[in-house]
C-alpha positions in Angstrom: -92.3 -185.3 -9.5 -92.4 -181.5 -9.6 -95.3 -180.1 -7.7 -96.1 -177.7 -10.6 -96.5 -180.7 -12.9 -98.7 -182.5 -10.3 -101.0 -179.5 -10.1 -101.0 -179.1 -13.9 -102.2 -182.7 -14.6 -105.7 -182.3 -13.1 -106.0 -178.9 -14.8 -105.1 -180.5 -18.1 -107.6 -183.3 -17.6 -110.3 -180.8 -16.6 -109.6 -178.8 -19.7 -109.8 -181.9 -21.9 -113.0 -183.4 -20.6 -114.7 -180.1 -19.6 -117.1 -178.1 -21.7 -116.5 -174.8 -23.4 -119.0 -172.0 -24.3 -120.7 -172.3 -27.7 -119.7 -169.6 -30.2 -122.2 -167.0 -31.3 -124.5 -168.0 -34.2 -122.7 -165.6 -36.6 -119.5 -167.6 -36.0 -121.2 -170.9 -36.8 -122.7 -169.4 -40.0 -119.4 -167.8 -41.0 -117.5 -171.1 -40.5 -120.2 -172.9 -42.6 -119.7 -170.3 -45.4 -115.9 -170.7 -45.1 -116.3 -174.5 -45.5 -118.5 -174.0 -48.5 -115.9 -171.7 -50.0 -113.3 -174.5 -50.0 -115.6 -177.3 -51.0 -117.6 -175.8 -53.9 -115.1 -174.1 -56.2 -113.3 -176.7 -58.2 -109.8 -175.1 -58.1 -109.9 -174.8 -54.3 -111.4 -178.2 -53.8 -108.4 -179.8 -55.7 -106.3 -178.7 -52.7 -108.7 -179.0 -49.8 -109.8 -182.5 -50.9 -106.5 -183.7 -49.5 -107.9 -183.4 -46.0 -110.9 -185.5 -47.1 -108.6 -188.1 -48.5 -106.8 -188.3 -45.1 -110.2 -189.1 -43.4 -111.1 -191.5 -46.2 -108.0 -193.6 -46.0 -107.9 -193.2 -42.2 -111.4 -194.8 -42.2 -110.2 -197.7 -44.2 -107.2 -198.2 -41.9 -109.2 -197.9 -38.6 -111.9 -200.3 -39.6 -109.3 -202.8 -40.9 -107.7 -202.8 -37.5 -111.0 -203.0 -35.7 -112.1 -206.0 -37.8 -108.9 -207.9 -37.1 -107.1 -207.3 -40.3 -103.4 -206.4 -40.4 -102.8 -202.8 -41.6 -99.6 -202.7 -43.6 -99.6 -199.1 -44.9 -101.4 -196.0 -46.1 -100.3 -193.8 -49.1 -101.7 -190.4 -50.0 -101.0 -188.9 -53.4 -100.8 -185.4 -54.8 -103.8 -186.0 -57.1 -105.9 -186.5 -53.8 -106.2 -190.2 -54.4 -105.0 -192.7 -51.7 -104.4 -196.3 -51.0 -104.7 -198.3 -47.8 -103.3 -201.8 -47.8 -104.2 -204.5 -45.2 -103.7 -208.2 -44.9 -106.4 -210.7 -44.1 -109.1 -212.8 -45.8 -109.9 -211.3 -49.2 -113.6 -211.7 -48.5 -116.0 -211.7 -45.5 -117.4 -209.1 -43.2 -114.0 -207.6 -42.3 -113.1 -206.9 -45.9 -116.6 -205.6 -46.6 -116.6 -203.2 -43.7 -113.1 -202.0 -44.5 -114.0 -201.3 -48.1 -117.2 -199.5 -47.0 -115.4 -197.3 -44.5 -113.7 -194.9 -47.0 -116.4 -192.8 -48.4 -118.4 -193.0 -45.2 -115.6 -191.9 -42.9 -115.4 -188.2 -43.5 -119.2 -187.5 -43.1 -119.4 -189.8 -40.0 -116.4 -188.1 -38.5 -118.2 -184.8 -39.1 -121.3 -186.1 -37.5 -119.3 -187.3 -34.4 -117.6 -183.9 -34.3 -120.9 -182.1 -34.5 -122.1 -184.2 -31.5 -119.0 -183.2 -29.5 -119.5 -179.6 -30.4 -123.1 -179.7 -29.5 -122.1 -181.0 -26.1 -119.5 -178.2 -25.7 -116.4 -180.4 -26.0 -114.4 -178.2 -28.3 -111.0 -179.0 -26.7 -111.7 -182.7 -26.7 -112.5 -182.6 -30.4 -109.3 -180.8 -31.3 -107.1 -183.2 -29.2 -108.9 -186.3 -30.5 -108.3 -185.2 -34.1 -104.6 -184.5 -33.3 -104.3 -188.0 -31.7 -105.8 -189.7 -34.7 -103.5 -187.8 -37.1 -100.5 -188.9 -35.1 -101.6 -192.5 -35.1 -102.2 -192.4 -38.8 -98.7 -190.9 -39.4 -97.2 -194.1 -38.1 -98.8 -196.0 -41.0 -98.0 -193.6 -43.8 -95.7 -195.1 -46.4 -94.8 -192.2 -48.8 -93.3 -188.8 -48.4 -96.2 -186.8 -49.8 -98.6 -188.5 -47.4 -96.3 -187.9 -44.4 -96.0 -184.2 -45.3 -99.8 -183.9 -45.7 -100.5 -185.5 -42.3 -97.7 -183.6 -40.5 -98.9 -180.3 -41.8 -102.6 -181.1 -40.9 -101.7 -182.3 -37.5 -99.4 -179.3 -36.9 -102.3 -177.0 -37.6 -104.5 -178.8 -35.0 -101.7 -178.8 -32.5 -100.9 -175.1 -32.9 -104.6 -174.1 -32.6 -105.0 -176.3 -29.6 -102.1 -174.9 -27.6 -101.5 -171.4 -28.8 -104.9 -169.8 -29.4 -107.7 -168.7 -27.2 -111.2 -170.3 -26.7 -112.8 -168.2 -29.4 -110.3 -169.1 -32.1 -110.4 -172.7 -31.1 -114.2 -172.7 -31.3 -114.2 -171.1 -34.8 -111.6 -173.6 -36.0 -113.4 -176.6 -34.6 -116.7 -175.6 -36.2 -115.0 -174.9 -39.5 -113.3 -178.3 -39.5 -116.6 -180.1 -38.7 -118.5 -178.2 -41.3 -115.8 -179.1 -43.8 -116.0 -182.8 -43.0 -119.8 -182.7 -43.3 -119.9 -180.7 -46.6 -116.8 -182.1 -48.0 -118.0 -185.6 -47.2 -120.9 -185.2 -49.7 -118.9 -184.3 -52.8 -116.8 -187.4 -53.3 -119.8 -189.7 -53.8 -121.1 -187.4 -56.5 -117.7 -187.3 -58.1 -117.6 -191.1 -58.1 -121.0 -191.3 -59.6 -120.0 -189.0 -62.4 -116.8 -191.1 -63.1 -118.8 -194.3 -63.2 -121.4 -192.7 -65.5 -118.5 -192.1 -68.0 -117.3 -195.7 -67.7 -114.4 -194.9 -65.3 -113.5 -195.8 -61.7 -114.0 -199.5 -62.4 -112.0 -200.5 -59.3 -113.7 -198.0 -57.0 -114.8 -198.9 -53.4 -118.4 -199.2 -54.7 -117.3 -201.7 -57.4 -115.1 -203.7 -55.0 -118.0 -203.9 -52.6 -120.3 -205.0 -55.4 -117.9 -207.9 -56.2 -117.4 -208.8 -52.6 -121.2 -209.0 -51.9 -122.5 -210.0 -55.4 -124.7 -206.9 -55.4 -124.9 -203.9 -57.8 -122.2 -201.3 -57.2 -124.9 -198.7 -57.5 -126.4 -200.0 -54.3 -123.2 -199.1 -52.4 -123.0 -195.8 -54.2 -126.5 -195.1 -52.9 -125.3 -196.0 -49.4 -122.4 -193.5 -49.7 -124.9 -190.8 -50.7 -127.3 -191.7 -47.9 -124.6 -191.6 -45.2 -123.1 -188.4 -46.3 -126.4 -186.5 -46.8 -127.9 -187.8 -43.5 -124.8 -186.9 -41.7 -124.9 -183.4 -43.2 -128.5 -182.9 -42.2 -128.1 -184.3 -38.7 -124.7 -182.7 -38.0 -125.8 -179.4 -39.4 -128.8 -179.3 -37.1 -126.6 -179.9 -34.1 -124.1 -177.2 -35.1 -126.9 -174.6 -35.7 -128.4 -175.3 -32.2 -126.2 -172.8 -30.4 
């Protein structure tokens, strides 16, 4: 093996597991404002929501695998909806956890990302996100979904390899703020659809049928997870 490569491997590992300096408070606030700017306006949200859908369907897929189900494919659609298909018992704890993982995945990923940033692991966060996107790409079963994941993963890869520490830090904080803030809105959108008599086959309704409990109870859980993640993650991000 080339001696340069041997030398580079420890450096690469140190870079991955090492800590980086926290950005200035103004950077943290600016990235929070940027995240709000792509979550609150409806027209912008119609596009940015695609990234939340990636996390949502990825959550379904990951938990399906962790609970022993067979993941057969993930589809992402241009209307920001998605579908994750897995094989296994149509009832039981594995199916319940898989169904519950969608709406809770984006805010919980944001909370985990905030914990990494609070510990100074900016590079680790970026590389973990890239690895998860690559793993998800293998299970994508439609062209639009593949394009969305490739573009998202490409952005993470370019930032990780081609930019300096300050840009990486700003990007990482913006991503985590987006997951925390963007993870709150879908539950409210689902609540609004259900109040109009729509979304009868939503995750909350499926969970209600699986557990013989009111779907509103699961909707409350989605709200609780997203809002608590935002509060907890936001506190970590602001402690710079």
